[in-house]
C-alpha positions as CSV (number, residue, x, y, z in Angstrom):
1,M,128.2,93.5,88.9
2,S,126.9,90.3,90.5
3,K,124.0,88.4,89.1
4,A,122.1,89.0,92.4
5,I,122.4,92.8,92.0
6,M,121.3,92.5,88.3
7,V,118.2,90.5,89.4
8,R,117.3,93.1,91.9
9,L,117.7,96.0,89.5
10,K,115.6,94.2,86.9
11,K,112.9,93.6,89.5
12,I,112.9,97.3,90.2
13,L,112.7,98.1,86.5
14,Q,109.9,95.6,86.0
15,A,107.8,97.1,88.8
16,I,108.3,100.6,87.4
17,E,107.3,99.4,84.0
18,D,104.2,97.6,85.5
19,I,103.1,100.9,86.9
20,E,103.6,102.6,83.6
21,F,101.6,99.9,81.9
22,I,98.8,100.1,84.4
23,V,98.5,103.9,83.9
24,N,99.0,103.9,80.2
25,S,96.8,100.9,79.4
26,K,93.7,102.5,80.8
27,D,94.5,105.6,78.7
28,I,93.5,107.7,81.7
29,K,95.4,110.4,83.6
30,V,97.5,109.4,86.6
31,T,95.2,111.3,89.0
32,K,92.2,109.2,87.9
33,A,94.2,105.9,87.9
34,I,95.3,106.3,91.5
35,N,91.7,106.8,92.5
36,D,90.4,103.8,90.6
37,K,89.4,100.9,93.0
38,L,91.0,98.3,90.9
39,I,94.1,100.2,89.7
40,K,95.0,101.8,93.0
41,P,96.1,98.6,94.8
42,A,98.1,97.4,91.9
43,I,100.0,100.7,91.7
44,R,100.7,100.7,95.5
45,M,101.8,97.1,95.4
46,N,104.4,97.9,92.7
47,I,105.7,100.8,94.8
48,I,106.1,98.4,97.7
49,R,107.9,96.0,95.3
50,I,110.4,98.7,94.3
51,A,111.1,99.7,97.9
52,E,111.6,96.1,99.0
53,Q,114.3,95.5,96.3
54,F,116.1,98.6,97.4
55,N,115.8,97.5,101.0
56,K,117.3,94.1,100.0
57,L,120.2,95.8,98.3
58,K,120.8,97.8,101.5
59,N,120.6,94.7,103.7
60,E,123.0,92.9,101.4
61,N,125.5,95.8,101.9
62,E,125.4,96.7,98.2
63,F,126.3,100.3,98.9
64,E,128.3,100.7,95.8
65,I,125.1,100.2,93.7
66,L,123.0,102.3,96.0
67,E,125.4,105.2,95.7
68,H,124.1,105.6,92.1
69,F,120.8,106.7,93.4
70,D,119.8,109.9,95.1
71,K,119.7,109.4,98.8
72,K,116.5,111.4,99.2
73,D,114.8,109.2,96.5
74,L,115.8,106.1,98.4
75,Q,114.6,107.5,101.7
76,G,111.4,108.7,100.1
77,I,110.5,105.3,98.5
78,S,111.2,103.6,101.8
79,A,109.0,106.0,103.7
80,L,106.3,105.7,101.1
81,R,106.4,101.9,101.3
82,N,106.0,102.1,105.1
83,Y,103.2,104.6,104.7
84,I,101.3,102.4,102.2
85,A,101.9,99.2,104.2
86,H,101.0,100.5,107.6
87,D,98.4,103.2,106.9
88,Y,96.9,102.0,103.7
89,D,93.5,103.6,104.0
90,S,94.7,107.1,104.6
91,T,97.7,107.2,102.2
92,D,97.7,110.6,100.5
93,D,97.1,110.0,96.8
94,N,98.9,113.3,95.9
95,I,102.1,111.7,97.2
96,I,101.5,108.6,95.0
97,E,100.8,110.8,92.0
98,D,104.0,112.8,92.5
99,V,106.0,109.6,92.8
100,I,104.6,108.3,89.6
101,R,105.1,111.6,87.7
102,Y,108.4,112.7,89.0
103,N,110.3,110.1,91.0
104,L,109.7,106.9,89.0
105,P,111.0,108.2,85.7
106,N,114.2,109.3,87.4
107,L,114.6,105.9,89.1
108,K,113.9,104.1,85.8
109,K,116.5,106.2,84.0
110,R,119.1,105.5,86.6
111,V,118.4,101.7,86.7
112,L,118.7,101.5,82.9
113,E,122.0,103.3,83.0
114,I,123.4,100.9,85.7
115,I,122.1,97.8,83.8
116,K,123.9,98.9,80.7
């Protein structure tokens, strides 16, 4: 695996861990965290960071690495990134909550497996 791919995967992992830290450091439930005026933008920015790294892998034709991820997860994170970036004020917090609870743990697990 190239150094560039490893850097991208580590950036994805770091953004996921940043979201986990944000939610866990406040010792509050995910639902409350995504509604907090200070925490909400940080969570959303990290979701955008994750999507951007996957997009860069795609643009660099790193399809062998992308095949390790569920296609629906990749499409979902890209769609969510666009939703956050282009319609920030009306983004459905339930979608963000589902991503944090269900999608990010799976992405993290897969990234860790690939890095090893």
